[in-house]
C-alpha positions as CSV (number, residue, x, y, z in Angstrom):
1,X,92.0,-56.4,24.4
2,X,88.3,-54.6,24.4
3,X,88.7,-51.8,22.1
4,X,86.7,-48.6,22.9
5,X,88.2,-46.0,20.7
6,X,86.3,-46.2,17.7
7,X,86.2,-42.3,17.4
8,X,90.2,-42.3,16.6
9,X,90.3,-45.2,14.7
10,X,88.1,-48.3,13.2
11,X,89.3,-51.6,11.9
12,X,89.1,-52.6,8.7
13,X,86.1,-54.4,7.3
14,X,86.4,-57.6,5.8
15,X,84.0,-56.6,3.2
16,X,86.6,-53.2,2.4
17,X,90.0,-55.6,2.7
18,X,88.5,-57.8,0.2
19,X,87.8,-55.1,-2.5
20,X,91.0,-53.4,-1.6
21,X,93.5,-56.6,-2.1
22,X,93.5,-56.5,-5.5
23,X,94.7,-52.9,-6.4
24,X,97.7,-54.0,-4.6
25,X,99.0,-57.0,-6.7
26,X,97.0,-57.5,-9.6
27,X,95.5,-53.9,-10.7
28,X,98.3,-51.9,-9.7
29,X,98.9,-49.5,-12.6
30,X,99.0,-45.8,-12.6
31,X,95.8,-44.4,-13.2
32,X,97.1,-41.8,-15.3
33,X,98.7,-44.0,-17.6
34,X,97.1,-44.8,-21.1
35,X,97.4,-48.4,-21.5
36,X,94.8,-50.9,-20.6
37,X,96.0,-52.1,-17.0
38,X,96.3,-48.0,-16.4
39,X,92.5,-47.6,-17.6
40,X,91.3,-50.4,-15.3
41,X,92.7,-48.5,-12.1
42,X,91.5,-45.1,-13.5
43,X,88.1,-46.9,-14.0
44,X,87.9,-47.8,-10.4
45,X,88.9,-44.5,-8.8
46,X,85.9,-42.5,-11.3
47,X,83.5,-45.4,-10.0
48,X,84.5,-44.2,-6.1
49,X,84.3,-41.1,-7.1
50,X,81.0,-41.3,-8.4
51,X,79.5,-43.6,-5.5
52,X,80.4,-41.4,-2.8
53,X,78.9,-38.4,-4.6
54,X,76.1,-40.0,-5.0
55,X,76.0,-40.5,-1.0
56,X,76.4,-37.2,-0.6
57,X,73.7,-36.3,-3.2
58,X,76.4,-34.0,-5.5
59,X,78.5,-34.2,-8.7
60,X,81.4,-36.6,-8.7
61,X,83.4,-33.4,-10.2
62,X,82.4,-31.9,-6.7
63,X,84.4,-34.8,-5.3
64,X,88.0,-34.7,-4.5
65,X,90.1,-37.3,-2.9
66,X,93.3,-36.7,-0.9
67,X,94.9,-38.0,2.3
68,X,92.9,-37.7,5.5
69,X,90.6,-35.7,6.9
70,X,92.9,-33.5,7.9
71,X,94.4,-32.6,5.1
72,X,90.8,-32.1,4.0
73,X,90.1,-29.6,6.3
74,X,93.1,-27.7,6.0
75,X,92.2,-27.8,1.9
76,X,88.9,-26.2,2.7
77,X,89.9,-23.3,5.0
78,X,93.5,-22.5,3.1
79,X,91.8,-23.1,-0.2
80,X,89.4,-20.8,0.2
81,X,90.9,-18.0,2.1
82,X,93.9,-18.1,0.7
83,X,93.4,-16.5,-2.9
84,X,91.2,-13.6,-1.5
85,X,94.5,-12.9,0.9
86,X,96.8,-12.9,-1.7
87,X,94.7,-10.4,-3.7
88,X,94.9,-8.0,-0.7
89,X,91.5,-8.7,0.1
90,X,90.3,-8.6,3.9
91,X,88.5,-11.6,4.5
92,X,87.2,-13.1,7.8
93,X,87.1,-16.5,9.4
94,X,84.8,-18.2,11.7
95,X,85.2,-21.2,13.3
96,X,84.3,-22.7,17.2
97,X,86.6,-23.2,20.1
98,X,86.1,-26.8,20.1
99,X,87.2,-27.8,16.3
100,X,89.1,-30.8,15.7
101,X,92.6,-29.9,15.8
102,X,92.9,-30.1,11.6
103,X,90.5,-26.5,11.3
104,X,92.4,-24.7,14.2
105,X,95.7,-25.5,12.9
106,X,94.5,-24.0,9.7
107,X,93.1,-21.2,11.4
108,X,96.2,-20.6,13.0
109,X,98.2,-21.1,10.0
110,X,95.7,-18.0,8.1
111,X,96.5,-15.9,11.2
112,X,99.9,-16.1,11.6
113,X,100.9,-16.4,7.8
114,X,98.3,-13.7,6.3
115,X,97.0,-11.6,9.5
116,X,93.8,-13.3,8.8
117,X,90.9,-12.2,11.7
118,X,89.7,-15.1,13.0
119,X,86.6,-15.6,15.2
120,X,85.9,-18.5,17.8
121,X,83.1,-19.2,18.4
122,X,82.2,-20.3,22.0
123,X,80.0,-22.8,22.8
124,X,77.3,-23.7,25.5
125,X,78.0,-26.4,28.6
126,X,76.8,-28.9,26.3
127,X,78.9,-27.9,23.6
128,X,76.6,-26.6,21.1
129,X,77.6,-23.5,18.7
130,X,74.7,-20.9,19.2
131,X,73.0,-19.8,15.8
132,X,72.2,-15.9,16.9
133,X,76.1,-16.6,18.2
134,X,77.3,-17.3,14.7
135,X,74.9,-14.0,13.5
136,X,76.4,-11.8,15.8
137,X,79.6,-13.0,14.4
138,X,79.3,-12.2,11.1
139,X,81.1,-9.4,9.1
140,X,80.5,-7.7,5.7
141,X,84.1,-9.4,5.2
142,X,83.1,-12.8,6.5
143,X,84.4,-15.2,3.8
144,X,83.8,-18.4,5.2
145,X,82.9,-20.5,8.6
146,X,83.7,-24.0,9.5
147,X,81.8,-25.6,12.3
148,X,82.3,-29.4,12.3
149,X,78.9,-31.7,12.3
150,X,79.6,-34.0,15.2
151,X,82.7,-33.4,17.8
152,X,85.5,-36.2,17.9
153,X,85.6,-35.5,21.9
154,X,82.4,-35.3,23.4
155,X,80.1,-35.8,20.3
156,X,78.0,-33.0,20.1
157,X,75.7,-32.8,17.2
158,X,75.8,-29.3,16.0
159,X,72.6,-27.5,14.1
160,X,74.4,-27.6,10.7
161,X,71.0,-26.7,8.8
162,X,70.4,-23.8,10.8
163,X,74.2,-22.5,10.6
164,X,74.2,-23.0,7.1
165,X,71.1,-21.0,6.5
166,X,72.3,-18.2,8.4
167,X,75.7,-18.4,6.0
168,X,73.5,-18.6,3.1
169,X,71.5,-15.7,4.0
170,X,74.3,-13.5,4.4
171,X,76.3,-15.2,1.2
172,X,79.2,-16.4,3.4
173,X,80.5,-19.8,2.5
174,X,80.2,-22.7,5.0
175,X,82.4,-25.8,5.4
176,X,81.5,-28.4,8.1
177,X,84.3,-31.6,9.5
178,X,81.7,-34.6,9.1
179,X,84.8,-36.8,9.8
180,X,82.9,-38.0,12.9
181,X,79.1,-38.2,11.6
182,X,79.6,-40.1,8.8
183,X,78.0,-43.8,9.5
184,X,76.0,-42.1,12.1
185,X,74.1,-39.3,10.3
186,X,73.2,-39.4,6.7
187,X,75.2,-36.2,5.0
188,X,72.9,-34.9,2.3
189,X,74.4,-31.9,1.1
190,X,70.9,-30.4,0.0
191,X,69.4,-31.4,3.6
192,X,72.7,-30.0,5.6
193,X,73.2,-26.6,3.4
194,X,76.8,-26.5,3.1
195,X,79.0,-25.5,0.9
196,X,82.2,-27.7,1.5
197,X,82.3,-31.1,3.5
198,X,84.9,-33.3,5.0
199,X,85.2,-36.7,5.2
200,X,87.6,-39.7,5.9
201,X,87.4,-43.4,6.0
202,X,89.1,-44.6,9.2
203,X,86.2,-43.5,11.1
204,X,83.6,-46.2,9.4
205,X,85.9,-49.1,9.0
206,X,88.1,-48.3,6.3
207,X,91.4,-47.6,5.4
208,X,93.5,-45.1,6.8
209,X,95.2,-42.3,4.8
210,X,92.3,-41.6,2.8
211,X,90.0,-38.6,2.5
212,X,87.7,-36.4,0.7
213,X,86.6,-32.9,0.2
214,X,83.1,-32.0,-1.0
215,X,83.5,-28.6,-2.7
216,X,80.2,-27.2,-4.6
217,X,81.2,-26.5,-8.1
218,X,80.1,-22.2,-8.1
219,X,83.2,-22.3,-5.9
220,X,87.0,-21.0,-6.8
221,X,89.4,-23.3,-4.5
222,X,93.1,-23.1,-4.9
223,X,95.4,-26.1,-6.2
224,X,96.6,-28.0,-3.1
225,X,99.7,-29.8,-4.8
226,X,101.4,-28.7,-7.7
227,X,102.4,-31.0,-10.8
228,X,100.0,-33.2,-12.5
229,X,96.5,-33.1,-13.4
230,X,94.9,-35.5,-10.7
231,X,91.8,-34.6,-9.0
232,X,90.8,-31.9,-11.5
233,X,94.2,-30.2,-11.4
234,X,93.6,-29.6,-7.9
235,X,95.6,-32.3,-6.0
236,X,98.7,-33.5,-7.6
237,X,100.0,-36.9,-7.0
238,X,99.1,-40.3,-8.2
239,X,96.1,-41.9,-6.4
240,X,96.2,-44.2,-3.6
241,X,93.6,-46.7,-6.0
242,X,93.4,-49.3,-3.3
243,X,92.5,-46.7,-0.3
244,X,89.9,-44.9,-2.7
245,X,88.1,-48.4,-3.4
246,X,88.5,-49.4,0.2
247,X,86.9,-46.0,1.0
248,X,84.0,-46.3,-1.5
249,X,83.3,-49.9,0.1
250,X,82.8,-48.5,3.6
251,X,81.2,-45.7,2.4
252,X,78.5,-48.1,0.8
253,X,78.2,-50.6,4.0
254,X,78.0,-47.4,6.7
255,X,74.8,-46.1,4.0
256,X,73.5,-49.1,4.2
257,X,73.8,-50.3,8.1
258,X,73.6,-47.0,9.8
259,X,70.0,-47.2,11.2
260,X,70.6,-50.4,12.8
261,X,74.3,-49.3,13.9
262,X,72.8,-46.6,15.8
263,X,70.4,-48.3,17.6
264,X,73.0,-51.1,18.7
265,X,75.7,-48.7,19.8
266,X,73.1,-46.3,21.4
267,X,71.6,-49.4,23.8
268,X,75.3,-50.3,24.4
269,X,76.2,-47.0,25.3
270,X,73.3,-46.1,27.4
271,X,73.8,-49.4,29.3
272,X,77.1,-48.7,30.5
273,X,76.3,-45.0,31.3
274,X,73.5,-46.4,33.7
275,X,75.6,-48.8,35.4
276,X,78.9,-46.7,35.6
277,X,76.4,-44.3,37.5
278,X,75.5,-47.2,39.7
279,X,79.0,-48.6,40.2
280,X,81.0,-45.0,40.5
281,X,80.5,-42.3,42.8
282,X,81.4,-38.5,41.7
283,X,80.9,-39.2,38.1
284,X,79.5,-36.9,35.7
285,X,78.7,-36.8,31.9
286,X,80.6,-34.3,29.9
287,X,78.1,-32.5,27.4
288,X,74.5,-34.3,27.0
289,X,72.6,-37.6,25.6
290,X,70.2,-35.1,23.3
291,X,72.4,-34.0,20.6
292,X,75.2,-36.7,20.9
293,X,76.5,-39.0,18.9
294,X,75.0,-42.6,19.7
295,X,78.6,-44.2,20.0
296,X,80.2,-41.8,22.4
297,X,80.3,-41.6,26.1
298,X,82.8,-38.8,27.9
299,X,83.0,-38.8,31.6
300,X,84.4,-36.9,34.3
301,X,85.9,-38.8,37.3
302,X,86.3,-36.8,40.0
303,X,89.7,-38.1,42.2
304,X,91.0,-39.8,39.3
305,X,93.8,-38.9,37.1
306,X,92.6,-39.5,33.3
307,X,96.2,-40.8,31.8
308,X,96.9,-42.7,34.5
309,X,93.4,-44.4,34.4
310,X,93.8,-45.2,30.6
311,X,97.5,-46.5,31.3
312,X,95.8,-48.9,34.0
313,X,93.0,-50.2,31.8
314,X,95.6,-50.8,28.8
315,X,97.2,-53.3,31.5
316,X,93.8,-54.7,32.1
317,X,92.7,-55.0,28.7
318,X,91.1,-52.0,27.4
319,X,91.6,-49.4,25.4
320,X,89.6,-46.2,25.4
321,X,91.3,-42.3,25.5
322,X,92.1,-39.4,27.7
323,X,90.3,-36.3,27.9
324,X,93.7,-34.9,27.8
325,X,95.9,-34.6,24.6
326,X,99.7,-35.6,24.5
327,X,101.8,-32.9,22.6
328,X,105.7,-33.3,23.0
329,X,105.6,-35.4,26.0
330,X,103.5,-32.8,27.8
331,X,100.1,-33.8,29.2
332,X,97.5,-30.7,28.3
333,X,93.8,-30.3,29.4
334,X,91.6,-30.8,26.1
335,X,90.2,-27.5,24.6
336,X,86.8,-28.9,24.1
337,X,86.2,-29.7,27.6
338,X,87.8,-26.6,28.9
339,X,85.5,-25.1,26.1
340,X,82.4,-26.5,27.5
341,X,83.4,-25.1,31.0
342,X,85.2,-27.6,32.7
343,X,88.6,-27.2,34.6
344,X,91.9,-28.1,34.4
345,X,91.6,-31.0,37.0
346,X,88.0,-31.6,35.7
347,X,89.8,-32.1,32.0
348,X,92.4,-34.3,33.4
349,X,90.1,-36.7,35.3
350,X,87.8,-37.4,32.1
351,X,87.9,-40.3,29.4
352,X,86.6,-40.8,26.4
353,X,84.5,-44.2,25.1
354,X,83.4,-44.5,21.7
355,X,82.1,-47.9,20.7
356,X,81.9,-50.0,17.8
357,X,79.8,-52.2,15.8
358,X,82.4,-55.4,17.2
359,X,81.5,-54.2,21.1
360,X,79.1,-56.4,22.8
361,X,77.2,-56.3,26.5
362,X,79.1,-58.9,28.0
363,X,82.4,-56.6,26.9
364,X,80.5,-53.6,28.5
365,X,80.1,-55.6,31.7
366,X,83.5,-56.6,31.7
367,X,84.8,-52.7,31.3
368,X,82.5,-51.4,34.2
369,X,83.5,-54.0,36.8
370,X,87.2,-53.3,35.9
371,X,87.0,-50.1,35.5
372,X,85.1,-49.8,39.2
373,X,87.7,-51.6,40.4
374,X,90.9,-49.4,39.4
375,X,88.8,-46.0,39.9
376,X,88.6,-47.3,44.0
377,X,92.3,-48.3,44.1
378,X,93.3,-44.9,42.5
379,X,91.2,-42.9,45.1
380,X,92.6,-44.8,48.0
381,X,96.1,-44.4,46.6
């Protein structure tokens, strides 16, 4: 199989797996235990927290481990907003229309459970949020803004510093989902200027089932699970030590190699896009090349059903994603593509290709040749 779906998940790097393995069978004790074995596990968790905090340029006490990027996003929004709402305070939330479902789902929960007023900011044809639109959407009761750093479908990079400056000027907290940014963009909190930030490991060749939430120390956020003192009494439950250790290693490798990776995948992507345009007629880029994650190529192939194309290419040995989402057996058009102005037919005819460090020029050429053939067959059918 030739894999072009790295925005969905990446394989675990051998170096990451190597550091994880001892924590399955040798250092397996509960980090909350007082005995020596437990304290070895505790030391591993503390070291990982410190190293990830160093990467973000924050204090270790500002980094909370959780089970995923989705949980982190939910915790950020609900953890900040819910205490205000429970006190009867009017609290307005702003998110963009093209956020990951983790943020949109949390916003919908707050709307339905607490009648929270939520503003969904539109984006331009390339998926960018306008700083002026954000400024105009702010209200005296706005409590939180959540805008992702890099979009997971079309790879759009948002002007996070400009947006966070506007929030700061108006005394509003800002969260960013940076799951698709880590490994491609340095995530220095001082540079970004945000108050809360979400990352996870599965997009940077780390294990699935582990994420983190950065929360600025001055911010009051509610506990996410109850019952124990873990994660500074904010998230009860025995820590996933092996995954946390793997997360630390994945962050270390991502930070060490991101410049080389950016150059490598950008060259592959640009070559792929150039040759695809030469080989397939009526093909359109969703978004723009500027302000785009270097590994992302989201394209609309006119006259071809995206789901059918993905299935046919899968049979030929290639894995990538469609521009639609399957929910309860029903295919629906991507809200991101609809958000940038594509109609339903265009959204259902779009595919997302996301490259990784394991891909090479030969695979790109094989993909182009096969895709060209399959598209031609589907258009003639």
